[in-house]
N, CA, C and O atoms as a GROMACS GRO file, in nm:
protein
  240
    1UNK      N    1  10.936   9.929   2.324
    1UNK     CA    2  10.810   9.861   2.300
    1UNK      C    3  10.810   9.721   2.361
    1UNK      O    4  10.708   9.673   2.408
    2UNK      N    5  10.927   9.657   2.359
    2UNK     CA    6  10.939   9.523   2.414
    2UNK      C    7  10.917   9.526   2.565
    2UNK      O    8  10.848   9.440   2.620
    3UNK      N    9  10.977   9.625   2.633
    3UNK     CA   10  10.962   9.635   2.778
    3UNK      C   11  10.818   9.664   2.816
    3UNK      O   12  10.770   9.614   2.918
    4UNK      N   13  10.749   9.742   2.739
    4UNK     CA   14  10.608   9.771   2.765
    4UNK      C   15  10.525   9.644   2.755
    4UNK      O   16  10.440   9.617   2.840
    5UNK      N   17  10.549   9.567   2.654
    5UNK     CA   18  10.476   9.442   2.635
    5UNK      C   19  10.505   9.344   2.749
    5UNK      O   20  10.413   9.281   2.802
    6UNK      N   21  10.631   9.331   2.786
    6UNK     CA   22  10.667   9.242   2.896
    6UNK      C   23  10.605   9.292   3.027
    6UNK      O   24  10.555   9.212   3.106
    7UNK      N   25  10.608   9.421   3.048
    7UNK     CA   26  10.549   9.478   3.169
    7UNK      C   27  10.400   9.453   3.177
    7UNK      O   28  10.348   9.418   3.283
    8UNK      N   29  10.331   9.470   3.066
    8UNK     CA   30  10.187   9.443   3.063
    8UNK      C   31  10.158   9.296   3.088
    8UNK      O   32  10.065   9.262   3.161
    9UNK      N   33  10.237   9.209   3.029
    9UNK     CA   34  10.216   9.066   3.049
    9UNK      C   35  10.238   9.027   3.195
    9UNK      O   36  10.161   8.949   3.250
   10UNK      N   37  10.342   9.080   3.256
   10UNK     CA   38  10.370   9.051   3.397
   10UNK      C   39  10.260   9.107   3.485
   10UNK      O   40  10.217   9.041   3.580
   11UNK      N   41  10.214   9.227   3.457
   11UNK     CA   42  10.107   9.288   3.535
   11UNK      C   43   9.977   9.209   3.526
   11UNK      O   44   9.912   9.186   3.628
   12UNK      N   45   9.940   9.170   3.407
   12UNK     CA   46   9.817   9.092   3.388
   12UNK      C   47   9.829   8.956   3.455
   12UNK      O   48   9.735   8.909   3.519
   13UNK      N   49   9.945   8.892   3.442
   13UNK     CA   50   9.966   8.762   3.506
   13UNK      C   51   9.958   8.774   3.658
   13UNK      O   52   9.906   8.685   3.724
   14UNK      N   53  10.010   8.883   3.713
   14UNK     CA   54  10.005   8.905   3.858
   14UNK      C   55   9.861   8.921   3.904
   14UNK      O   56   9.822   8.862   4.005
   15UNK      N   57   9.784   9.000   3.833
   15UNK     CA   58   9.644   9.021   3.871
   15UNK      C   59   9.565   8.891   3.862
   15UNK      O   60   9.487   8.860   3.953
   16UNK      N   61   9.584   8.816   3.757
   16UNK     CA   62   9.514   8.688   3.742
   16UNK      C   63   9.552   8.593   3.855
   16UNK      O   64   9.466   8.524   3.910
   17UNK      N   65   9.680   8.588   3.888
   17UNK     CA   66   9.726   8.501   3.997
   17UNK      C   67   9.665   8.542   4.130
   17UNK      O   68   9.619   8.456   4.205
   18UNK      N   69   9.664   8.670   4.160
   18UNK     CA   70   9.607   8.718   4.287
   18UNK      C   71   9.458   8.690   4.296
   18UNK      O   72   9.409   8.648   4.401
   19UNK      N   73   9.385   8.712   4.188
   19UNK     CA   74   9.242   8.684   4.188
   19UNK      C   75   9.216   8.535   4.207
   19UNK      O   76   9.127   8.497   4.283
   20UNK      N   77   9.293   8.452   4.140
   20UNK     CA   78   9.277   8.307   4.154
   20UNK      C   79   9.307   8.261   4.296
   20UNK      O   80   9.233   8.180   4.352
   21UNK      N   81   9.415   8.311   4.354
   21UNK     CA   82   9.449   8.274   4.491
   21UNK      C   83   9.343   8.320   4.590
   21UNK      O   84   9.308   8.247   4.683
   22UNK      N   85   9.292   8.441   4.571
   22UNK     CA   86   9.189   8.493   4.661
   22UNK      C   87   9.064   8.409   4.655
   22UNK      O   88   9.007   8.375   4.759
   23UNK      N   89   9.019   8.374   4.536
   23UNK     CA   90   8.899   8.291   4.523
   23UNK      C   91   8.922   8.152   4.582
   23UNK      O   92   8.833   8.097   4.648
   24UNK      N   93   9.039   8.097   4.559
   24UNK     CA   94   9.070   7.964   4.612
   24UNK      C   95   9.071   7.966   4.764
   24UNK      O   96   9.015   7.876   4.828
   25UNK      N   97   9.134   8.066   4.823
   25UNK     CA   98   9.140   8.076   4.969
   25UNK      C   99   9.001   8.099   5.027
   25UNK      O  100   8.968   8.042   5.131
   26UNK      N  101   8.921   8.181   4.963
   26UNK     CA  102   8.785   8.207   5.012
   26UNK      C  103   8.701   8.081   5.009
   26UNK      O  104   8.628   8.053   5.104
   27UNK      N  105   8.710   8.005   4.901
   27UNK     CA  106   8.631   7.882   4.894
   27UNK      C  107   8.681   7.779   4.994
   27UNK      O  108   8.601   7.704   5.049
   28UNK      N  109   8.812   7.775   5.019
   28UNK     CA  110   8.866   7.682   5.118
   28UNK      C  111   8.819   7.719   5.258
   28UNK      O  112   8.782   7.631   5.335
   29UNK      N  113   8.820   7.847   5.292
   29UNK     CA  114   8.772   7.891   5.423
   29UNK      C  115   8.624   7.863   5.437
   29UNK      O  116   8.579   7.818   5.542
   30UNK      N  117   8.547   7.889   5.333
   30UNK     CA  118   8.403   7.861   5.337
   30UNK      C  119   8.376   7.712   5.357
   30UNK      O  120   8.287   7.674   5.432
   31UNK      N  121   8.453   7.629   5.288
   31UNK     CA  122   8.436   7.483   5.303
   31UNK      C  123   8.470   7.439   5.445
   31UNK      O  124   8.399   7.357   5.503
   32UNK      N  125   8.577   7.494   5.502
   32UNK     CA  126   8.614   7.458   5.639
   32UNK      C  127   8.509   7.505   5.740
   32UNK      O  128   8.480   7.434   5.836
   33UNK      N  129   8.454   7.623   5.718
   33UNK     CA  130   8.349   7.672   5.808
   33UNK      C  131   8.226   7.583   5.799
   33UNK      O  132   8.160   7.558   5.900
   34UNK      N  133   8.193   7.536   5.679
   34UNK     CA  134   8.080   7.445   5.663
   34UNK      C  135   8.107   7.312   5.733
   34UNK      O  136   8.015   7.254   5.791
   35UNK      N  137   8.230   7.265   5.729
   35UNK     CA  138   8.265   7.141   5.798
   35UNK      C  139   8.246   7.155   5.948
   35UNK      O  140   8.199   7.062   6.014
   36UNK      N  141   8.282   7.271   6.003
   36UNK     CA  142   8.267   7.295   6.146
   36UNK      C  143   8.122   7.318   6.185
   36UNK      O  144   8.086   7.305   6.302
   37UNK      N  145   8.039   7.352   6.089
   37UNK     CA  146   7.899   7.381   6.116
   37UNK      C  147   7.879   7.519   6.174
   37UNK      O  148   7.774   7.548   6.233
   38UNK      N  149   7.975   7.604   6.160
   38UNK     CA  150   7.966   7.739   6.215
   38UNK      C  151   7.894   7.830   6.117
   38UNK      O  152   7.923   7.831   5.997
   39UNK      N  153   7.798   7.907   6.170
   39UNK     CA  154   7.731   8.003   6.085
   39UNK      C  155   7.756   8.145   6.132
   39UNK      O  156   7.700   8.240   6.077
   40UNK      N  157   7.839   8.160   6.235
   40UNK     CA  158   7.877   8.293   6.283
   40UNK      C  159   8.020   8.286   6.334
   40UNK      O  160   8.060   8.186   6.395
   41UNK      N  161   8.094   8.389   6.312
   41UNK     CA  162   8.233   8.394   6.355
   41UNK      C  163   8.244   8.498   6.466
   41UNK      O  164   8.212   8.615   6.444
   42UNK      N  165   8.288   8.457   6.583
   42UNK     CA  166   8.302   8.548   6.696
   42UNK      C  167   8.449   8.553   6.734
   42UNK      O  168   8.501   8.458   6.793
   43UNK      N  169   8.516   8.662   6.701
   43UNK     CA  170   8.658   8.672   6.737
   43UNK      C  171   8.672   8.695   6.887
   43UNK      O  172   8.587   8.762   6.946
   44UNK      N  173   8.776   8.643   6.949
   44UNK     CA  174   8.795   8.669   7.091
   44UNK      C  175   8.826   8.816   7.116
   44UNK      O  176   8.889   8.882   7.034
   45UNK      N  177   8.781   8.866   7.229
   45UNK     CA  178   8.804   9.004   7.269
   45UNK      C  179   8.747   9.104   7.170
   45UNK      O  180   8.808   9.207   7.141
   46UNK      N  181   8.628   9.074   7.116
   46UNK     CA  182   8.564   9.166   7.022
   46UNK      C  183   8.519   9.291   7.097
   46UNK      O  184   8.466   9.281   7.207
   47UNK      N  185   8.540   9.406   7.038
   47UNK     CA  186   8.498   9.531   7.100
   47UNK      C  187   8.357   9.570   7.059
   47UNK      O  188   8.297   9.659   7.120
   48UNK      N  189   8.304   9.505   6.955
   48UNK     CA  190   8.169   9.533   6.911
   48UNK      C  191   8.109   9.407   6.854
   48UNK      O  192   8.180   9.308   6.833
   49UNK      N  193   7.983   9.407   6.830
   49UNK     CA  194   7.917   9.291   6.772
   49UNK      C  195   7.873   9.192   6.878
   49UNK      O  196   7.856   9.230   6.994
   50UNK      N  197   7.856   9.069   6.841
   50UNK     CA  198   7.806   8.966   6.931
   50UNK      C  199   7.920   8.912   7.014
   50UNK      O  200   8.024   8.871   6.961
   51UNK      N  201   7.901   8.912   7.146
   51UNK     CA  202   8.000   8.857   7.237
   51UNK      C  203   7.938   8.742   7.314
   51UNK      O  204   7.821   8.749   7.351
   52UNK      N  205   8.014   8.639   7.338
   52UNK     CA  206   7.960   8.529   7.417
   52UNK      C  207   7.927   8.575   7.559
   52UNK      O  208   8.007   8.643   7.623
   53UNK      N  209   7.810   8.538   7.606
   53UNK     CA  210   7.772   8.567   7.744
   53UNK      C  211   7.710   8.703   7.767
   53UNK      O  212   7.684   8.739   7.882
   54UNK      N  213   7.686   8.780   7.661
   54UNK     CA  214   7.621   8.911   7.679
   54UNK      C  215   7.496   8.915   7.593
   54UNK      O  216   7.474   8.830   7.507
   55UNK      N  217   7.415   9.016   7.619
   55UNK     CA  218   7.290   9.029   7.546
   55UNK      C  219   7.313   9.067   7.400
   55UNK      O  220   7.313   8.980   7.312
   56UNK      N  221   7.334   9.193   7.376
   56UNK     CA  222   7.348   9.239   7.238
   56UNK      C  223   7.494   9.256   7.197
   56UNK      O  224   7.524   9.272   7.078
   57UNK      N  225   7.585   9.253   7.295
   57UNK     CA  226   7.725   9.274   7.263
   57UNK      C  227   7.766   9.418   7.271
   57UNK      O  228   7.879   9.453   7.234
   58UNK      N  229   7.677   9.505   7.319
   58UNK     CA  230   7.709   9.647   7.330
   58UNK      C  231   7.718   9.689   7.476
   58UNK      O  232   7.688   9.804   7.509
   59UNK      N  233   7.758   9.598   7.563
   59UNK     CA  234   7.783   9.633   7.703
   59UNK      C  235   7.661   9.621   7.792
   59UNK      O  236   7.669   9.666   7.907
   60UNK      N  237   7.550   9.564   7.748
   60UNK     CA  238   7.435   9.552   7.837
   60UNK      C  239   7.434   9.420   7.909
   60UNK      O  240   7.343   9.394   7.988
   0.00000   0.00000   0.00000
C-alpha cells in the first residue's frame, strides 16, 4: 500500500510539473514572438503552406 501511494504521488507530481513547464514555455515563446512583432511563422524549406517569394505556397 505504501508503494502504491508513493507511486501515485510521484505520478501526479510528474504530470503537474510537465503541465507547468509546458504552459511556461508556451507563454515565453508567445511573449518572444510578440516582441519580434511576428504574426506568422515560416520555417525554412517548408514543403507546404506559405513560402517566401511564391504565390500560395503550393508550387504556383
